[in-house]
Kinemage of the C-alpha trace (Angstrom):
@kinemage 1
@onewidth
@group {chain A} dominant
@subgroup {mainchain}
@vectorlist {calphas} color= white
{ca met a 1} P 1.322 18.478 11.952
{ca lys a 2} L 3.306 15.295 11.374
{ca pro a 3} L 4.536 14.430 7.839
{ca ala a 4} L 1.766 13.120 5.620
{ca leu a 5} L 1.576 9.429 4.911
{ca leu a 6} L 1.353 8.975 1.155
{ca leu a 7} L -1.254 6.481 0.091
{ca leu a 8} L -1.752 5.305 -3.463
{ca leu a 9} L -5.017 3.581 -2.703
{ca ala a 10} L -4.886 0.499 -4.889
{ca leu a 11} L -6.125 -2.978 -4.267
{ca ser a 12} L -4.462 -6.079 -5.660
{ca gly a 13} L -0.794 -6.235 -4.910
{ca leu a 14} L -0.566 -3.175 -2.671
{ca ala a 15} L 2.693 -3.401 -0.802
{ca leu a 16} L 4.654 -1.574 1.845
{ca ala a 17} L 8.247 -0.554 1.131
{ca glu a 18} L 10.489 0.078 4.093
{ca lys a 19} L 14.213 0.792 3.783
{ca ser a 20} L 14.770 0.590 7.506
{ca ala a 21} L 13.069 1.296 10.802
{ca thr a 22} L 14.790 4.696 10.869
{ca asp a 23} L 13.677 5.589 7.358
{ca ala a 24} L 10.130 4.465 8.065
{ca ala a 25} L 9.938 6.594 11.190
{ca ala a 26} L 11.243 9.631 9.323
{ca ala a 27} L 9.448 9.339 6.014
{ca gly a 28} L 6.458 7.097 6.697
{ca arg a 29} L 5.330 4.142 4.664
{ca ile a 30} L 4.855 4.344 0.894
{ca leu a 31} L 2.195 2.126 -0.586
{ca arg a 32} L 2.467 1.135 -4.222
{ca gly a 33} L 0.298 -1.087 -6.393
{ca val a 34} L 0.691 -3.348 -9.366
{ca gly a 35} L -1.758 -4.728 -11.904
{ca gln a 36} L -5.319 -3.579 -12.423
{ca ala a 37} L -6.267 -2.230 -9.033
{ca pro a 38} L -8.883 0.160 -7.614
{ca trp a 39} L -7.453 3.639 -7.209
{ca leu a 40} L -8.577 6.797 -5.418
{ca gly a 41} L -5.552 9.039 -5.881
{ca leu a 42} L -5.060 10.918 -2.636
{ca ser a 43} L -2.568 11.432 0.165
{ca val a 44} L -3.542 11.318 3.833
{ca gly a 45} L -1.862 12.354 7.047
{ca pro a 46} L -2.480 11.888 10.777
{ca leu a 47} L -5.262 13.823 12.460
{ca asp a 48} L -3.825 15.809 15.362
{ca asp a 49} L -5.681 16.798 18.523
{ca ala a 50} L -5.952 20.477 17.579
{ca val a 51} L -7.812 19.662 14.367
{ca arg a 52} L -9.935 16.948 15.976
{ca ala a 53} L -11.072 19.385 18.669
{ca gln a 54} L -12.751 21.503 15.971
{ca val a 55} L -14.986 18.587 14.903
{ca pro a 56} L -16.585 17.134 18.063
{ca glu a 57} L -18.919 14.982 15.932
{ca leu a 58} L -15.948 12.982 14.627
{ca pro a 59} L -15.697 9.720 16.630
{ca leu a 60} L -12.568 9.520 18.759
{ca gly a 61} L -9.827 7.404 17.208
{ca phe a 62} L -11.143 7.588 13.644
{ca gly a 63} L -10.278 9.594 10.557
{ca phe a 64} L -7.304 11.234 8.812
{ca val a 65} L -6.532 14.516 7.063
{ca val a 66} L -6.518 14.525 3.258
{ca ser a 67} L -3.196 16.224 2.528
{ca ala a 68} L -3.366 16.130 -1.281
{ca val a 69} L -5.660 15.046 -4.118
{ca glu a 70} L -4.115 14.011 -7.424
{ca ser a 71} L -5.197 15.817 -10.571
{ca gly a 72} L -7.530 13.709 -12.707
{ca ser a 73} L -8.023 11.130 -9.978
{ca pro a 74} L -11.338 9.583 -8.879
{ca ala a 75} L -10.980 11.457 -5.580
{ca glu a 76} L -10.769 14.790 -7.411
{ca ser a 77} L -13.771 13.902 -9.591
{ca ala a 78} L -15.766 13.095 -6.460
{ca gly a 79} L -15.060 16.555 -5.057
{ca leu a 80} L -12.578 15.575 -2.365
{ca arg a 81} L -10.274 18.445 -1.342
{ca pro a 82} L -7.066 18.856 0.663
{ca leu a 83} L -7.750 19.361 4.395
{ca asp a 84} L -10.978 17.320 4.247
{ca leu a 85} L -11.233 14.849 7.132
{ca leu a 86} L -11.850 11.359 5.744
{ca trp a 87} L -13.366 8.980 8.309
{ca lys a 88} L -15.842 6.662 6.633
{ca leu a 89} L -16.112 4.328 3.620
{ca asp a 90} L -19.750 3.439 2.963
{ca asp a 91} L -21.089 2.518 6.439
{ca gln a 92} L -17.716 1.513 7.910
{ca trp a 93} L -15.783 3.871 10.179
{ca ile a 94} L -12.065 3.984 9.353
{ca ala a 95} L -9.633 3.780 12.266
{ca asn a 96} L -6.316 3.546 10.394
{ca glu a 97} L -4.682 3.147 6.990
{ca ala a 98} L -4.592 -0.639 7.250
{ca gln a 99} L -8.353 -0.761 7.711
{ca leu a 100} L -8.921 1.484 4.695
{ca phe a 101} L -6.662 -0.801 2.652
{ca ala a 102} L -8.513 -3.903 3.827
{ca leu a 103} L -11.903 -2.406 2.969
{ca leu a 104} L -10.715 -1.447 -0.509
{ca arg a 105} L -9.429 -4.977 -1.076
{ca leu a 106} L -13.073 -6.030 -1.247
{ca arg a 107} L -13.766 -3.621 -4.129
{ca gln a 108} L -13.264 -3.646 -7.883
{ca pro a 109} L -12.257 -0.881 -10.325
{ca gly a 110} L -15.370 0.959 -11.459
{ca glu a 111} L -17.286 0.154 -8.277
{ca arg a 112} L -18.930 3.115 -6.544
{ca val a 113} L -18.321 3.809 -2.873
{ca leu a 114} L -19.393 6.597 -0.533
{ca leu a 115} L -16.676 8.566 1.260
{ca gly a 116} L -17.715 10.139 4.554
{ca ile a 117} L -15.837 13.365 5.289
{ca phe a 118} L -15.961 16.491 7.409
{ca arg a 119} L -15.271 19.822 5.695
{ca ser a 120} L -15.245 23.056 7.706
{ca gly a 121} L -17.081 21.164 10.441
{ca gln a 122} L -19.849 19.989 8.090
{ca ala a 123} L -20.533 16.307 7.415
{ca leu a 124} L -20.550 15.356 3.729
{ca ala a 125} L -20.946 12.105 1.807
{ca leu a 126} L -19.153 11.989 -1.540
{ca pro a 127} L -19.898 9.178 -4.020
{ca val a 128} L -16.846 8.094 -6.005
{ca ala a 129} L -16.253 5.524 -8.718
{ca leu a 130} L -12.964 3.723 -8.078
{ca gly a 131} L -10.549 4.008 -10.969
{ca asn a 132} L -7.751 1.788 -12.286
{ca leu a 133} L -4.249 2.461 -11.071
{ca pro a 134} L -2.485 4.349 -13.909
{ca glu a 135} L -0.130 2.172 -15.942
{ca glu a 136} L 2.866 4.391 -15.261
{ca arg a 137} L 2.496 3.597 -11.569
{ca met a 138} L 2.406 -0.161 -11.965
{ca leu a 139} L 5.499 -2.017 -10.819
{ca ala a 140} L 6.910 -4.809 -12.930
{ca arg a 141} L 8.881 -6.091 -9.961
{ca leu a 142} L 8.779 -5.563 -6.235
{ca pro a 143} L 12.025 -5.171 -4.272
{ca glu a 144} L 12.871 -7.786 -1.681
{ca ala a 145} L 12.243 -5.267 1.098
{ca val a 146} L 8.566 -4.965 0.156
{ca arg a 147} L 6.098 -6.775 2.406
{ca pro a 148} L 2.263 -6.744 2.762
{ca val a 149} L 0.715 -3.562 4.113
{ca val a 150} L -1.362 -4.783 7.015
{ca gly a 151} L 1.608 -6.166 8.954
{ca asp a 152} L 1.410 -5.295 12.623
{ca val a 153} L -1.014 -2.371 12.254
{ca pro a 154} L -4.126 -3.042 14.399
{ca met a 155} L -7.493 -3.268 12.648
{ca lys a 156} L -10.342 -1.717 14.611
{ca val a 157} L -14.038 -2.103 13.711
{ca leu a 158} L -17.006 -0.460 15.449
{ca lys a 159} L -20.570 -1.775 15.200
{ca pro a 160} L -22.716 0.724 17.142
{ca ala a 161} L -25.978 -0.881 16.004
{ca glu a 162} L -24.847 -4.154 17.600
{ca arg a 163} L -23.310 -2.370 20.604
{ca ser a 164} L -20.000 -4.059 19.887
{ca ala a 165} L -16.476 -3.323 18.738
{ca glu a 166} L -13.444 -5.399 17.864
{ca ile a 167} L -9.734 -5.035 17.317
{ca glu a 168} L -7.437 -7.453 15.522
{ca thr a 169} L -3.645 -7.495 15.755
{ca val a 170} L -0.884 -9.924 14.824
{ca asp a 171} L -1.215 -11.620 18.216
{ca gly a 172} L -4.974 -12.084 18.286
{ca lys a 173} L -8.408 -10.526 18.317
{ca ala a 174} L -10.646 -8.947 20.963
{ca val a 175} L -14.419 -8.546 20.622
{ca leu a 176} L -16.098 -6.156 23.050
{ca met a 177} L -19.870 -6.192 23.645
{ca leu a 178} L -22.198 -4.238 25.895
{ca val a 179} L -24.518 -6.701 27.597
{ca gly a 180} L -27.070 -5.362 30.051
{ca gly a 181} L -25.055 -2.182 30.477
{ca arg a 182} L -21.862 -4.113 31.256
{ca ala a 183} L -18.838 -4.384 28.979
{ca glu a 184} L -17.764 -7.940 28.240
{ca val a 185} L -14.874 -9.057 26.082
{ca arg a 186} L -13.651 -12.203 24.400
{ca ile a 187} L -9.960 -12.319 23.506
{ca val a 188} L -8.592 -15.014 21.223
{ca gly a 189} L -4.899 -15.465 20.457
{ca ser a 190} L -3.459 -15.840 16.968
{ca ser a 191} L -3.469 -19.625 17.439
{ca gly a 192} L -7.208 -19.633 18.200
{ca thr a 193} L -6.789 -20.179 21.934
{ca val a 194} L -9.136 -18.185 24.159
{ca ile a 195} L -6.993 -15.872 26.288
{ca tyr a 196} L -9.820 -14.297 28.287
{ca glu a 197} L -13.604 -14.224 28.239
{ca gly a 198} L -15.669 -12.269 30.717
{ca pro a 199} L -16.356 -8.780 32.091
{ca val a 200} L -13.876 -6.038 31.306
{ca ala a 201} L -13.906 -4.812 34.910
{ca gly a 202} L -14.552 -6.489 38.243
{ca pro a 203} L -17.007 -5.348 40.950
{ca glu a 204} L -14.583 -2.673 42.157
{ca gly a 205} L -14.004 -1.317 38.668
{ca val a 206} L -10.566 -2.878 38.305
{ca ser a 207} L -9.735 -4.163 34.835
{ca gln a 208} L -9.783 -7.947 34.525
{ca val a 209} L -8.247 -7.902 31.061
{ca pro a 210} L -4.754 -9.435 30.816
{ca asp a 211} L -1.766 -7.505 29.494
{ca pro a 212} L -1.054 -6.420 26.772
{ca trp a 213} L -4.760 -6.259 25.923
{ca lys a 214} L -5.743 -3.714 28.588
{ca pro a 215} L -4.960 -0.581 26.546
{ca arg a 216} L -6.481 -2.097 23.413
{ca val a 217} L -9.735 -3.051 25.105
{ca gly a 218} L -9.775 0.318 26.880
{ca ala a 219} L -9.524 2.086 23.522
{ca leu a 220} L -12.414 -0.018 22.212
{ca glu a 221} L -14.538 0.917 25.231
{ca arg a 222} L -13.913 4.624 24.720
{ca ala a 223} L -14.564 4.484 20.984
{ca leu a 224} L -17.797 2.532 21.416
{ca ala a 225} L -19.008 4.841 24.193
{ca his a 226} L -18.373 7.816 21.940
{ca ala a 227} L -20.230 6.166 19.052
{ca leu a 228} L -23.260 5.456 21.244
{ca lys a 229} L -23.340 8.906 22.851
{ca pro a 230} L -26.395 10.935 21.731
{ca ser a 231} L -25.397 13.869 19.581
{ca ala a 232} L -27.042 17.008 18.293
{ca pro a 233} L -28.509 16.885 14.767
{ca arg a 234} L -25.730 17.071 12.219
{ca pro a 235} L -25.617 19.478 9.259
{ca arg a 236} L -27.212 18.356 6.037
{ca val a 237} L -25.119 15.745 4.229
{ca gly a 238} L -23.976 16.957 0.838
{ca val a 239} L -23.399 14.871 -2.263
{ca ala a 240} L -20.790 15.627 -4.903
{ca val a 241} L -22.315 16.005 -8.382
{ca ser a 242} L -19.991 16.514 -11.367
{ca gly a 243} L -17.171 17.543 -9.067
{ca glu a 244} L -19.253 20.067 -7.101
{ca val a 245} L -20.715 19.556 -3.641
{ca lys a 246} L -24.452 20.260 -3.583
């Protein structure tokens, strides 16, 4: 498994420190927070194909492995454990770390959220009250190298109930919708100019989407198809009570 990506899940002032492209590739990104900020207290790592294959109910392209849970943290109190697969915050599926960060930015310390996880193949929902980032972790100053987290990491959102999905990157946004059984997409550049609007594929099945949006829209199609695919009844969803899963 690849090295875990350490997340100190805090809200206001979360920043990304990168020494260099080489260091970032080797050690990953370290997120640190300042001020009073919502805090979960866990580390997450990438979800590899071997692990994903053991949980067919997990939507393709979503979720991470919980690599560590800090002692005394809100995550520990909620019953989260290392090796849990975290994939959902309330009703929103989580595609990447940037999306999780963005969702938490809408929260406040003390607010309760529901973490969707898979543990030993079983789906669980753990309620957790977000804490305050411990004072010893607050940073009085940020180094010049620190920049905002979201950066160039794509943000992907699925809306199965609306039969739609969207992805947002630094160069624009694509919204995919299933209309009458056909996939249609609207792509808007970062300046607000419409790059393409119409069917994803032509009559012969050839993609009509311009580069470099083809792989992005293709990933949205696959993720949405997986989300809409009928599945067998899932195991009973457990709820963590006083640190124990019932």
